[in-house]
N, C-alpha and C positions, 0 to 999 in steps of 0.2 A: 387438620394437618394433611400433607400431599401424600397420597399412598401411591404403591406402585402400581396399582390399577388406573390411576388418573395419569400416569405416564406411559403405560404401555397398552394399546387397545389389545384386546382378546381377537383371536387365539395367539397364545404366545409359546414358546417352549419353555421348559424348566430352567435351562440357561438364561434366557432373557429374564424371567421371573426373578432369579436368584441374583443376578449380577447388578441390575438397577435397584433392588433393594439395598444391596451393599454400597451402591453409589450413594443413595440419600444419607445411609449412615455416616459414609466419608466426608459428605458436603450438606450439611444440614442447612447451609447459606442457600443452596438452591430454592427452598421453600418460599424465600422472598422474591423470587421472580416469577412465580406461578402466574402472574398477570400475562406474560408473554406466551402462555400455552393458549389463553384465549385469544389473543391477537394471531397466533398462527392459525387456529381455526377460522376465525373470520376473515382475514387479510391474506393468508398464505396457505388458502384450502386446497390448491392443486398439488401441494407437497404430498399430504395424505391420500389425496384422490389417485394420484398417479403413483404413490409410492416410491416418490423420489427422494433420494439421500442427497442433499445439495451441501457440498463441502468445499466451496469455491468462494467464500466471502471475502478473502483478500483479493481475488481477481475482480469481483463484482458483488455488492450485496443484493439481496432481492427487494424489488419495490413491491409494496403493499397495493392491494387493489383500490383501496382508497385514493392513492396518488394518481393513477391512471383516471379514475372518475371525476377528481378536482380538475384535471388537465383538459378534460374533455368540457366540463362544465363551464370553465372559464373562457374557454375558445368559442363556445356556442352562445355566449351571453352578448359580445360585443365584437367589433373590428378591431384589429391591431395593426400599426404599420410600422415602417422603418423608422426607428427613433429620431433620426437627424433631420427633424423638421418640428413645425409648429402646427401642423393641422392636427385635428381631433384624434386620428388614429395612431398618429406619431406620439402626440403626449401620452395618450392611454399607455402605449408600451413603455416611453420613458419613466413614466410614474412607477410602473410595477418593477422595472429594472432597478430603478434607485430604492424602492422598498427592498427588493432582495439583497441589493448591495448593504443596506442599514441592517439587515436581519443577519447577515453574514458577521458583521462586526459585534452585534448583540452577542450572537452564539459563542464567539471566542472571547467575550468580555474585553474587547479591544475599543478603546477610545476612539470615536472618530475625529479628533484633534490630532492624535498620534497615528493612527493607522487608517489605510484604506484597502478596499478590495478591487482588484483587477479581475473581470472575467475573461477566462480563457477558454480554450477547447478542453483542456485536461491539465492534470499537474505537470504533464511532460512539456507542455506549451509554456506554463509558467515558469518551469525551469529555465527553458530556451530564453525566455525573456530576459531573466537575469543574466545568463550567461553572455547573451549577444551584447547587451547593454553595460555590464559592469566594466569599470575602469582599471581591467587589469593592466599591467605595466612591468617592465624589467626589475623595478624595486620592489613588488609585492608578489603574494603568494596565494595559491590556490590549494588549500589543505581539506582533505576529505578522507573518510574512513574506508577500508577495504569494502565494509559491508554498507553498499549503497546500490540504488537503482541506476540502470542506465542512463535514464533521464539526468541523472546527477553526475555521472561518471561523464557523461558527453560533454559537461560544460568545461572540461580539460582542454577540449580543442579550442574553444575560444581564448582560454586562458593561454596556450600555447602559441598561438597566432601572435599575442602582444608580447610574447617573451616572459610571462610571469612563470615563477617556478611553480612546479607541482609536487605536492607531498602526500603519499597515502600513509594512513596511519593502520598497522594491522591489526588483526584479532589473535586470538591465543586460546588454549584450552577447547576442551569438548563443548562448552557452553557457547564457544564463538563469540564471546564478549571482547570489546575493544580493549587492547593493552593500553590501560590509563597512564602509566608513565610514558610511553611513547608518544601518546596524545599531548601530554604536559609538554614534552620536549619540542613536538613539532609547533606546539603554539608558541613557545616561548623563543623559537629560532626567529631572529631578523636578518632581512638582507640589508647588505651594506648600502648607504645612502638612502634608506627610506626615507620619505617626506610626508605621506600622507597615510592613509589606512593601510595595516599589514596586510590586507587582502580579504578573501572569502574563504570561510570555513563552512562545510556542508556535512550533514550527516541526517540520517532518518531517526525518527523519534521511535520508531519500531521497525524492525527489520521485516521486510516482505518476504525473507526466505525462513530464518531460523526463529522468528517470532521476539527475538531479543528487544527489550525495550531499554534504549540507551538514556543515558541521564540526561534530562532537561538542564541540569545545572551546568553543563557542558556551553550552553548559551552564554551566561555571564562570564565564565572561565574564558573564553574566546574574545569576548568584547573587552574584557580587562586587558588581554594583549594586543587588542587594537584591530581587531577582526570584526568585519561584519560576518553575520550568520544566517544561512539558507538552511532552515528546519523542514525536511520532507515529511509531513504529518500525514501524507496518504494512507498509511496502513495503521495508524495510531488513533485518528480521531473517530472512526467508526464505533469503538468502545471505550474510549476516555475521553474526558474534558480537557481540552486545552485553553487555560486562561492567560490571556496576553496580557493582562495587567500585572500578572506576577512573573511570566516568562516572556522576555521581550526580545525575539529575534527581529532582524531588519525584514527576513523574508520566510513566508511560509507557504508552502505549497499544497494544494488540496484536488482531488476530483470528487466529485460530489455523488458519483453513481457509487463509489466505495462506501458512502455513509449510508445511502437508502435507495440505491439501487436506479433512480430514475430523478432527472433526466441524464442521458449518456450525453456525451459532446459538451459538457460543460464543467469547467473547473475554476481554480481561483490561485491568483496570487496576492496573499494578504501582505501587504508591505508598510513598513514604518515610513511616513511621508517624507521625512528628511532623506531616507536612504533612496527612495524612488527618485527624489530630485537629483541625486547623484549619478544616476544611469544615464547614459548618453546612447540613444537608439541608433543603429547603424543606418537606419532608413526611415521614411515616413510612407503613410499611406492614407487612404480614405479614412475619414473620421479621427485621425490622430493630431490633426494640424488646425491652428488658428487661422493661418494664411500660407499662401504658396504662390510663387510667381515663376512662369516658364521663362519668358525672356530676361527676368531679372535673376535668375538661377539663385532662388534662396527659398527658405522656407521658415515658418515659425512654428515650433511643436504647441500643442494644447496643453493644458495644465493638467496636472496630477493624473488620476488613472485614465482619463480619457486619451493621452499621449501612447497609451499602451494596449487599447483595445482596437485592434486593427479591423478596418472595415466596418460592418455592420453586425453588432453582437447578436446572440441567439435570442432575439428578443420574446419569440415564442416558449421557450423552455427555461429561460432564466427565473422567471416567476415561480416556476415549480421548485426553484431550490428553497425559495422562502417557505412554500407549502412542507417540503421536506424536512426542513428544519423545525417547523412547528409540530410536525408529526414525530420526529426524533425527541422533542423536548417533552411531549406527551408521554412518550414511551419511557424516558428518562434514561440517558445514555450510562448512567452509573448501574442501573438494574441490567440493562444489557451487558455491561462489563462484569458484571458479578456472575451472570449467567455462563458467559463466555469463558470465565474464569475456571468455573466448576467444572465445565464440560472438557475443557483443555486438559484439567489435572486429571479427568478420568481417562480420556483418550490418551494420554502419555502413560498412565498406569496400566492400561490394557494393553497397549502396543509392546511396553517394556516386558510383559509377562507372557507373551505369545511364544511359543518356544516348537520346535520339531521333536519327533519323538525320540531322537537321540540326544534331548537336552539342548540343543543349539538354538540360540537366538533367532526368531523368524523375521524381526524387523531391527533395523539399525537408525538411529534417532540422531538428527543434526541439531544442535543446540541445547538449551536447558531441558532438564528432564522433569522439572517441577513448574509450579507458577509464579515463581518469585521474578519480579521485574521481566515478564514475558507476556505476551499477547496470544491471540488465538490461533495462530497458524503454526503447524507442527511438519517440519520437513524430515523425510525419512526414506528407507529404501528397503524394499522386503528382500531377505537372503534365504538361500535355499540350505539344506542339511549340510553341504560341503562348505558353505561359507560365501558362495558366489552370489552375486548381486542379480535379482530379477529385473530384467530391463524395464524401465519406467514406461516406455510405450506399449509393452503387453499389460502393465498395470492399468494404465489408462483405458485401454481397449476392453478389457475383461472387466472393469467397473462401470464402464458405459454399457455393457451389456446386461448389467444388473440394475440400471438407472441410478446409478451413483456418480454425482459428479464432482471430479477433483482436478487438480492440476499437477502436471509434470514438467521437468526441465530444470532450468537453472534460475527461472523467474525473474529475468532481466537483472539479475544480481551475480554477475560474474566473479567478484571479489568473494562473497559468501560462499559460492560455489567452489573456488579454490581453495578456500579454508576448510570446507567440508571433505572435499576429497584428497587434502592432503598434497595439493599441487603446489611445488616450490617454485620459487623465482627462476632456479637455475634451468628448470624443464621449459619456461616460457620464454627464455631469452633468445635472442638472435632472430632469424629470418622466420620462425615458424607462421607467424600471421601472414607472411606474404604468400607461403605454401599452401595454406588452407584454402580450399574449395568448397569445402562442406563441414559441417560439424561432425560427421563421422570421420573424416580426413582427419581432424583436429582430435578427436578420441584416440584413432590408431596411433598417431605421432606421439601422444602422451601415455599410451598404452593404458587408458582408463577401460573399466569393464562396462561402464554406461554414462550416458549423457546428461544426466541430472538426476534429480530426487522426484519422490511423490509428495505432494503438499495437500495436506487436508486442513481446511480452516474454517472455523465457526462463526456464526453471527447470531443476528436478531430473531430469526425464527428458528434456529437449532434447539433441538432436544436430546435427552439421553438416547432415546430408540435410534435416531440417527447414527451415533457412536456405536451402538450394540449392532445394527445392521451392518454396519462398514467392518466392525471386528470379526461378525460372523462370516461375511465376504472373505476375509483375509485369512481367516482359519480354513474354510472350505477350500479355497483355491490355491494357496500358497504352502500349507503344512505339508512337509515331506516330498514335496514336487521339486524337480529339477528345474534349474534357472532356463536353460536353454531348450525349452520344449516347443518354441514357436518360431516361424520366420517373420521378421518385421519388416516395414518399407524403411527405407532412408530416412534420416530425419531431416526436416526442414527449418528447424530452428534451435536454438538453446534453450 
């Protein structure tokens, strides 16, 4: 059996000995993930060597040392060239890119007859591909949840330019879950004169703000109402399998560095072939056409995914996706998910039980307080004894001083932030957007005490000591301390 000694290296305080022992009693399933401790020692040794607490897995996962070694070994074995040719170096690159494409479909259990994978720079670029090419029109709609990354929110500008109706579905309650009654109403609504698809419905499988896991059953529900579905899977797939033979959205967006840290600059649009054929790109570029004429003023787009991969793909890094997927498969994403679930439950418990000497809570959590239908990212603010919010910039700065990596802000998810901070529509109406010159202007206009939350997120190399060190930092730094004890620079982002 796993013991406290295997979890916590000596020397340790009595508190750290007592609390992880309780953790093992509360989460005996953690025992089944002990192989990941060996992986951490072998492939992520810098964490313990540098006493680095990494709590930003939703921002980016950490790459294993073996991934970097495999990249260097591959590039040292032979030459690779631009894939758009039949010379030996080009063919070598093309073969590895196509192997990676096949590996992506295999990872998601997606039939190559039904799906293809388009390599992009990241999930954001995948969202833009859909947004700029989707056949929005005056008689169809773009429906999306409040809880969405800005890369999905931004698609509304393409929809608006083509006179499509835009509908947001709100969330409700402390758990910040989507109002399912409102969702059903939004999907059932039809615009007069509709001739084709009802439009596009977009939502995240997992919120990058609150950690809420939204129902994958919404995919089929929306399709039954005539919608195409864009599923943002970027925060979901690092710790959960996604089976596209069972859940079959038209479009899935992914950034690979969120799954296994490396390579950066490579993402994917996994798309059903028939849906991809309905997209109409507003331009063409190198690599995307079969033929083009300057004097004739015409062009013919290439077939399938080729029409969406602008210019030269990142042929030296895309093969690292295949290696990363093999690495993840060897670890077993379900094992990673189980570890993250246990640690998330423990983090929520520990944060919920932090108090000041006067009994007031030290932390305010946004989103679910348990591990039911939620992932491993936890958003919260520290609160001082009088109930004032501790500025998230101060938390980031003081955590960094103790070699703790976390993230602060609204995490490019303004809808979830508005729900968390109870910002109503009335406060946001009018010309406020035109008057905002900085995020601090925005906060002053809305009379908000803070510009965002603190987010701690767990992943493949996390362990219980990471959680305990963070909680120890929180108690030492914020217990019984006033909120306004430091001057801070202006915010440069949300």
